[in-house]
C-alpha positions as CSV (number, residue, x, y, z in Angstrom):
1,X,217.1,278.1,86.1
2,X,219.6,275.3,85.6
3,X,218.0,273.3,88.3
4,X,214.6,273.7,86.8
5,X,215.9,272.7,83.4
6,X,217.6,269.6,84.8
7,X,214.4,268.7,86.8
8,X,212.4,269.1,83.6
9,X,214.8,266.9,81.5
10,X,214.8,264.2,84.2
11,X,211.1,264.2,84.3
12,X,210.8,264.0,80.5
13,X,213.3,261.1,80.3
14,X,211.4,259.1,83.0
15,X,208.1,259.9,81.3
16,X,209.5,258.7,77.9
17,X,210.9,255.5,79.5
18,X,207.6,254.8,81.2
19,X,205.7,255.3,78.0
20,X,208.0,253.0,76.1
21,X,207.9,250.2,78.6
22,X,204.2,250.5,79.1
23,X,203.8,250.3,75.3
24,X,206.0,247.2,75.1
25,X,204.2,245.5,78.0
26,X,200.8,246.0,76.4
27,X,202.0,245.2,72.9
28,X,200.1,244.6,70.6
29,X,197.1,246.8,71.5
30,X,195.8,247.1,67.9
31,X,196.2,245.5,64.5
32,X,199.7,245.0,63.3
33,X,200.5,245.3,59.6
34,X,203.1,243.0,57.9
35,X,204.1,244.5,54.6
36,X,205.1,242.0,52.0
37,X,207.1,243.8,49.3
38,X,206.2,241.3,46.6
39,X,203.0,240.1,44.9
40,X,200.7,237.5,46.6
41,X,201.4,233.9,46.0
42,X,205.2,233.9,46.1
43,X,207.4,232.5,48.9
44,X,207.7,235.8,50.8
45,X,203.9,236.0,50.9
46,X,203.5,232.4,52.0
47,X,205.9,232.6,54.8
48,X,204.4,236.0,56.0
49,X,201.0,234.5,56.2
50,X,202.2,231.6,58.3
51,X,203.9,234.0,60.6
52,X,200.9,236.3,60.7
53,X,198.6,233.4,61.7
54,X,200.9,232.3,64.5
55,X,201.3,235.8,65.9
56,X,197.6,236.5,65.7
57,X,196.7,233.2,67.5
58,X,199.4,233.6,70.2
59,X,199.2,237.4,70.9
60,X,195.5,237.6,70.6
61,X,195.6,240.6,68.2
62,X,195.3,240.7,64.4
63,X,198.5,240.6,62.3
64,X,197.5,241.3,58.7
65,X,199.5,240.9,55.6
66,X,199.5,243.6,53.0
67,X,201.2,243.2,49.6
68,X,203.1,246.3,48.4
69,X,205.0,245.1,45.4
70,X,207.4,247.1,43.1
71,X,211.0,248.0,42.5
72,X,212.3,244.6,43.6
73,X,210.8,245.1,47.1
74,X,212.0,248.7,47.6
75,X,208.5,250.2,47.6
76,X,207.3,248.1,50.5
77,X,210.7,248.4,52.3
78,X,210.6,252.2,52.2
79,X,207.1,252.3,53.6
80,X,208.2,250.4,56.6
81,X,211.5,252.3,57.0
82,X,209.4,255.5,57.2
83,X,206.7,254.2,59.5
84,X,206.5,255.0,63.2
85,X,208.9,252.8,65.3
86,X,206.1,251.4,67.4
87,X,206.0,247.8,66.2
88,X,202.7,248.2,64.4
89,X,204.2,248.2,60.9
90,X,206.6,245.3,60.1
91,X,208.3,244.2,56.9
92,X,208.8,240.6,55.7
93,X,212.2,241.3,54.2
94,X,214.3,239.0,52.2
95,X,217.9,238.5,51.1
96,X,217.0,240.7,48.1
97,X,215.6,243.7,50.0
98,X,218.3,243.5,52.7
99,X,221.3,242.2,50.9
100,X,221.2,242.2,47.1
101,X,219.5,245.5,46.5
102,X,222.2,247.3,48.4
103,X,224.7,245.9,45.9
104,X,222.7,246.0,42.7
105,X,221.1,249.4,42.8
106,X,223.1,252.6,42.3
107,X,220.7,254.5,44.5
108,X,218.3,252.9,47.0
109,X,215.7,254.9,49.0
110,X,216.5,253.1,52.2
111,X,219.6,251.8,54.1
112,X,219.3,248.1,54.7
113,X,221.3,248.3,57.9
114,X,220.6,251.8,59.4
115,X,216.8,252.2,58.7
116,X,215.6,248.9,60.2
117,X,215.5,247.0,63.4
118,X,215.9,243.2,62.7
119,X,213.4,241.0,64.6
120,X,214.0,237.5,63.4
121,X,214.5,235.3,60.3
122,X,211.3,233.4,60.1
123,X,212.5,230.8,57.6
124,X,215.3,230.1,55.2
125,X,215.1,228.3,51.9
126,X,217.2,227.3,48.9
127,X,216.6,228.7,45.5
128,X,216.0,226.1,42.9
129,X,216.9,225.6,39.3
130,X,214.1,224.0,37.3
131,X,213.6,223.4,33.6
132,X,210.6,222.9,31.3
133,X,210.2,219.1,30.7
134,X,211.1,219.6,27.0
135,X,214.7,220.5,27.9
136,X,216.7,217.3,27.5
137,X,219.1,217.9,30.4
138,X,218.3,215.7,33.5
139,X,220.9,217.2,35.8
140,X,223.2,220.2,36.2
141,X,226.2,218.8,34.3
142,X,224.0,218.0,31.4
143,X,222.4,221.5,31.5
144,X,225.7,223.2,31.6
145,X,226.9,221.2,28.6
146,X,223.7,222.0,26.8
147,X,224.0,225.7,27.3
148,X,227.7,225.8,26.4
149,X,227.0,223.9,23.2
150,X,224.6,226.7,22.1
151,X,225.7,230.0,23.6
152,X,222.8,232.6,23.7
153,X,220.2,230.0,22.7
154,X,218.7,229.3,26.1
155,X,216.8,231.8,28.3
156,X,216.1,231.7,32.0
157,X,213.3,233.4,34.0
158,X,213.6,234.7,37.5
159,X,211.1,236.3,39.9
160,X,212.6,239.9,39.5
161,X,215.5,241.8,38.1
162,X,218.2,241.8,40.8
163,X,216.4,239.4,43.1
164,X,217.8,236.4,44.9
165,X,216.8,233.9,42.2
166,X,218.3,236.2,39.5
167,X,221.6,236.6,41.4
168,X,221.7,232.8,41.9
169,X,221.7,232.6,38.1
170,X,224.4,235.3,37.8
171,X,226.6,233.4,40.2
172,X,226.1,230.2,38.2
173,X,226.9,232.0,34.9
174,X,230.0,233.4,36.4
175,X,231.3,230.1,37.9
176,X,230.3,227.9,35.0
177,X,231.1,230.4,32.2
178,X,227.6,230.3,30.7
179,X,225.9,232.5,28.1
180,X,222.1,232.6,28.5
181,X,219.5,235.4,28.3
182,X,217.7,236.6,31.4
183,X,214.0,237.2,31.3
184,X,212.8,239.0,34.5
185,X,209.3,238.7,35.8
186,X,207.2,240.4,38.4
187,X,206.9,237.6,40.9
188,X,207.0,233.8,41.0
189,X,203.6,233.1,39.6
190,X,204.0,234.7,36.1
191,X,207.5,233.2,35.8
192,X,206.3,229.7,36.6
193,X,203.4,230.1,34.2
194,X,205.8,230.8,31.4
195,X,208.2,228.1,32.5
196,X,205.5,225.5,32.5
197,X,204.3,226.8,29.1
198,X,207.7,226.7,27.6
199,X,208.1,230.5,27.0
200,X,211.3,230.2,29.0
201,X,213.3,227.0,29.2
202,X,215.0,227.5,32.6
203,X,213.6,229.0,35.8
204,X,215.3,230.3,39.0
205,X,213.0,230.6,42.0
206,X,212.7,230.1,45.7
207,X,212.0,226.5,46.4
208,X,208.6,226.9,48.2
209,X,206.8,228.4,45.3
210,X,208.1,225.8,42.8
211,X,208.2,222.5,44.7
212,X,204.6,221.6,44.1
213,X,205.1,222.0,40.3
214,X,208.2,219.7,40.6
215,X,206.1,217.1,42.5
216,X,203.4,217.2,39.9
217,X,206.0,216.9,37.1
218,X,205.1,220.2,35.5
219,X,208.7,221.3,35.7
220,X,211.9,219.2,36.3
221,X,214.2,220.1,39.3
222,X,217.9,220.4,38.4
223,X,219.5,221.6,41.6
224,X,219.1,223.6,44.8
225,X,221.4,226.4,45.6
226,X,222.3,225.7,49.3
227,X,225.5,224.0,50.3
228,X,223.7,220.9,51.5
229,X,220.8,219.0,50.1
230,X,217.4,220.2,51.4
231,X,215.8,218.0,54.1
232,X,212.4,218.4,52.5
233,X,213.6,217.4,49.0
234,X,216.8,215.2,49.6
235,X,216.6,213.8,46.1
236,X,217.4,217.1,44.4
237,X,221.2,217.6,44.1
238,X,223.0,220.9,45.1
239,X,224.8,223.1,42.6
240,X,227.9,222.7,44.8
241,X,228.0,219.0,43.9
242,X,228.9,220.1,40.4
243,X,230.5,223.5,41.2
244,X,232.2,223.4,44.6
245,X,232.0,226.6,46.6
246,X,228.6,227.7,45.1
247,X,226.1,228.6,47.7
248,X,223.0,230.9,47.8
249,X,220.5,230.7,50.7
250,X,217.3,232.7,50.7
251,X,215.8,234.0,53.9
252,X,212.6,235.6,54.9
253,X,212.6,237.8,58.1
254,X,210.6,240.3,60.0
255,X,212.0,243.8,60.4
256,X,210.7,246.9,62.1
257,X,211.6,250.5,61.6
258,X,214.8,251.6,63.3
259,X,214.2,252.8,66.9
260,X,211.4,250.3,67.7
261,X,211.7,249.4,71.4
262,X,213.8,246.3,72.0
263,X,211.1,244.8,74.2
264,X,208.7,244.8,71.3
265,X,211.3,243.1,69.0
266,X,212.0,240.5,71.6
267,X,208.3,239.8,72.2
268,X,207.7,239.1,68.5
269,X,210.9,237.0,68.2
270,X,210.1,234.9,71.2
271,X,206.5,234.3,70.1
272,X,207.6,233.1,66.7
273,X,210.4,231.0,68.2
274,X,207.8,229.2,70.4
275,X,205.5,228.7,67.4
276,X,208.2,227.2,65.2
277,X,209.1,224.6,67.9
278,X,205.6,223.2,67.4
279,X,205.8,220.1,65.1
280,X,202.8,221.2,63.1
281,X,204.2,224.6,62.3
282,X,207.7,223.2,61.5
283,X,206.2,220.6,59.2
284,X,204.1,223.2,57.5
285,X,207.2,225.1,56.6
286,X,209.2,222.0,55.6
287,X,206.5,220.8,53.3
288,X,206.7,224.2,51.6
289,X,210.4,223.8,51.2
290,X,211.3,226.3,54.0
291,X,213.4,225.7,57.1
292,X,212.1,227.3,60.4
293,X,214.8,229.6,61.9
294,X,213.4,232.2,64.5
295,X,216.9,233.4,65.4
296,X,217.7,236.4,67.6
297,X,217.6,240.1,66.4
298,X,221.4,240.3,66.8
299,X,222.0,237.1,64.7
300,X,219.7,238.5,62.1
301,X,221.5,241.8,62.0
302,X,224.8,239.9,61.5
303,X,223.3,238.0,58.6
304,X,222.2,241.2,56.9
305,X,225.6,242.7,57.1
306,X,227.2,239.5,55.7
307,X,224.8,239.4,52.8
308,X,225.4,243.0,51.9
309,X,229.2,242.3,51.7
310,X,228.8,239.1,49.8
311,X,226.5,240.4,47.1
312,X,228.6,243.6,46.6
313,X,231.5,241.3,45.6
314,X,229.3,239.2,43.2
315,X,227.8,242.3,41.6
316,X,231.2,243.9,41.2
317,X,232.4,240.7,39.4
318,X,229.3,240.5,37.1
319,X,229.1,244.2,36.3
320,X,225.4,244.3,37.0
321,X,224.2,247.7,38.2
322,X,220.6,249.1,38.1
323,X,219.4,252.7,38.2
C-alpha cells in the first residue's frame, strides 16, 4: 500500500511539473488581462497601455487593459489577488496599491506582499506639485510662505484619498508645517479639470498626467517629488531643494497572483526589458514624464517591502487612518 501511495504521489508531482512547464513554455496561449485599478486617462492607465502594446506585439497574443477603479485601487487589486495563478490576469499596481494602502487602511482585503507575485516595475515617475495660474507663488519657497501666511485658506486636490499624490502632500505638510485642506478626487482627470478651472488652487499628481498641462501653461509647475530633477523636465525644481530629505517616487508595476509559475513571470519581465531598451519606447515614456525600469521580480519585491515600511512611518506620524 505504501509503495502504491508513493508511486502515485511521485507520478502526480511529475505530472504537475510537466503541466506547469508546458504552460510556461507555451505562454501566452490566449488573451491576457491587465487590470488597471484606476480610471482611464491617468498615469497608471497610460503606462499599462504602453506595456500592453509591447507585450502584444512581441508575444503575438493580445494583452488587453481593463479599468476596475474604486477604493483607491483595492477593487482591482483584490480581483487579481483572487484570480487563477496562471499568468492570464495581471495587475498594473502602484506605490499606492502596494505600499501606501497597507499603511493607510485599517483593514485591506488583500496582502500587498503575500497575495502577489511581482513581475517588474514598468516605469517610475515623480509626483508633481502644480498650481492654478492665479496663485501668485512661482516656486516652492513662495508657495510655502503663501500658505503659512493664511493657514486653512488654500486647498489642494489629489487623485484619491490615501494615494501617492495625497501622501506626497501629507509629507510636505509634515515637513514644512503647513495647514491646507485636502480635496480628494476619483482620478487625475477630474482633479486636473478643477485645478485648471480654479476650484482647487494646488494639485498633487503623477507627472505624466499633468506634464502636458504644464507645457500648455494651463497650470504652473512648482516642484517634483523625486530626490533628483527629472530628466524629461529638468527645469522643474525638486521639493528636496527646499526641504532636504523629502523624497517620493511613484512606480507602476505588473504583478500576478501569488503562485504564478516563475517561468511566466520571467518571460513577461524579459519581454518588457527588451522593449524598454528600444529608443522609441524609452522616448515614449520619457515624453510622458516616466522613466523606464523593467527590473527583476526580486528587485520589485524588495521595493514593495521598503514602501510598506516607509509609508507606515509617515502615516503613523500624520495620524491618517481610513476605514
